[in-house]
N, C-alpha and C positions, 0 to 999 in steps of 0.2 A: 569678396567684392563686393562693393554694394548693389542693391538691387538682386543679387543673383539669386536662383531658387535652387532648392536641394534638388539632388540628382533625381530626374523622374526617369523610369524607363519609356514613358511615352512620348517624352520629349525627342530621346535618341531615337527610334522606330519615326516618328514623323520626318525630322531632320533628314533622316535618309532617304524619305517620300521624297521632299524638298532635293534633296541632290541628285534623285532618278529623275525627279521632274526636269531640273536643269539638263542634266545629260540628255535625257529624249527630245529635250528643246535645239539642243546644238546639233542632234545629227538627226532634222525634221522633221521627227515623228511629233508635231504640234499640238495635235489633237491630243494624243495620247499625254504630252507634258502637262497642258493647261489642266485638262481633267486631274493629272497625279497633283500638281502645284495648289489648285483648288481643293482640294480634298485635305490634302496636307496640312492647309490654312486654315480650314474650317477646325483640325483635328487638335489643333496647336493651338487655338483659340480659348479651348478650356481646360489648358494646362500650365497655367499661370501665364506672367506679363512678359516674362522673358521670351517663352514658347510664342506666347502671340506673336509677338514682335517679331519674332525668327519665320515663323508665315509668311506675315506678311513681306517679309524682305526676299524670302524664297519664290512669292506668287511675285514680285515685282518683277525679280532679274525673269523668269519665263516670259512673262506677260510681253517685257520689252522684246526678248527673242519670238515672238510670237504674232508680233503686228500691231500689238494694242497699246501702244505707249503712253496714252495718257492715263489707261489703268495702271500701267505701270507706274507712271509718276505719282499717282494719288497715294499707293502701296509704298512705294519707296520715301517718299516723304511722311506718309505717318508712320512709317517703322521707324526714318531717322529721329524723330519727335519720340516716340517710345524707346528706342535705347538711349538717347539723349537724357531721359527724366529718370532712365534706370542705372544712369553712370555705366553703361557698358558701350565705353568708347567705341572699339575698333569697328564694332556694327555701326553706330552710330557714324562713322565716318565712312563705312562701304555704304550704306545708304546713301548718304550725300552723295557720295561719288555717283553712285547709280542714276540719284534724279540731274543730278549736273551733266552726265551723258545724256541722260534723255534731252534735258533742254538743248543740247550743241547738236545732238542729230535732228533736232527740228528747225535749229539758226535761232534759237531764242537764246543770242550770246548774252545778253546782259544777265537772266535769268541763271542761264550756264556757269556765270563767272561768281555770281551771287552765292549759288547753290556751292562751287567747289572752294569758294573762298572762305563760306563758312565750316566747314569741316576739315579742312588744312591743318587746323592748327591739331585736331583730333589724331588724325593719322601722323602728322607728326610725332608725336608722342607714344605712339601704339604700332605703325606697321610701316618700314621702308618702302614696301612694294607698292604698300596703297598711296603714301605720301606720294611717289614716282606714278602713279596712275593718275591721282588727283591734277598734280603739276600738269601730265600731258593736257588731260581734260581742258584744265586754264588755259594752256596755249595755244589749243584748238578754240577757244571760244574768244581769246584774245585775238587772234587771228581773224576771227568772223568780225570781230569789232573795228577792223583796223588800225590793231596796236600793234603792229611788227614788232617793235625793240621789247617789247615786254612779252610778248609772245615766243620770242627766241630765247628771254632767258630763264622762262617758265620748262620750254622745251628742253632746253641745254642743261637744268638742274636737274628735268626727271630722265635723261639721258644718263648723265653721272651716277644718279642712285641706281639706277638698272644695271649698269655695266659694275657698280660697286657690287651689286648681289649677283652679278653673272646670270642675269636673265637676258641671254643673247636675243630670243625671239621679238621681245620688247623694244631690248636697246635698237634693232632694224626696225623696226614698226617707229620710233622715235626718229633714227637717224632719216627716214623718208620721209617723216614731217618737215623736219628740218631744212631739207632740200627743196622743198616745194617754195 
């Protein structure tokens, strides 16, 4: 893979720290989560470019859950740019999806659409689940912009992908979006 680094045990350990931080944030242990994510990002920063971008991605995910969307957005956009430059396509798309969701959650619909559309082609080449997530984010943003037909088309496409993948919880969430 272009831009790939040799196997680095430090990367794997700090990736686990990032996963722990995200899990802690999901369960409401926000101070612990933020501390672990910041520590992981610092450690990964010295372990090569892919590791540094991975640290930023985990930090962005955790900061969003900790209620710091602007800092999360800064790291998500930075990670997306770094992953794109390194040609780590799936993580460039995932970081772009995170940026789009942060914009949508803040009601910045046009920025959300731009962020989602920028990485949707990457997701389509690398991850059906990520493609479905981006289509859902795009549908949400288009709804916010008052474009119901385009929004419905994106949400319908998202639902079809989730159903094809057998992701029932995500399918139910998109069905709820379509019912609104």
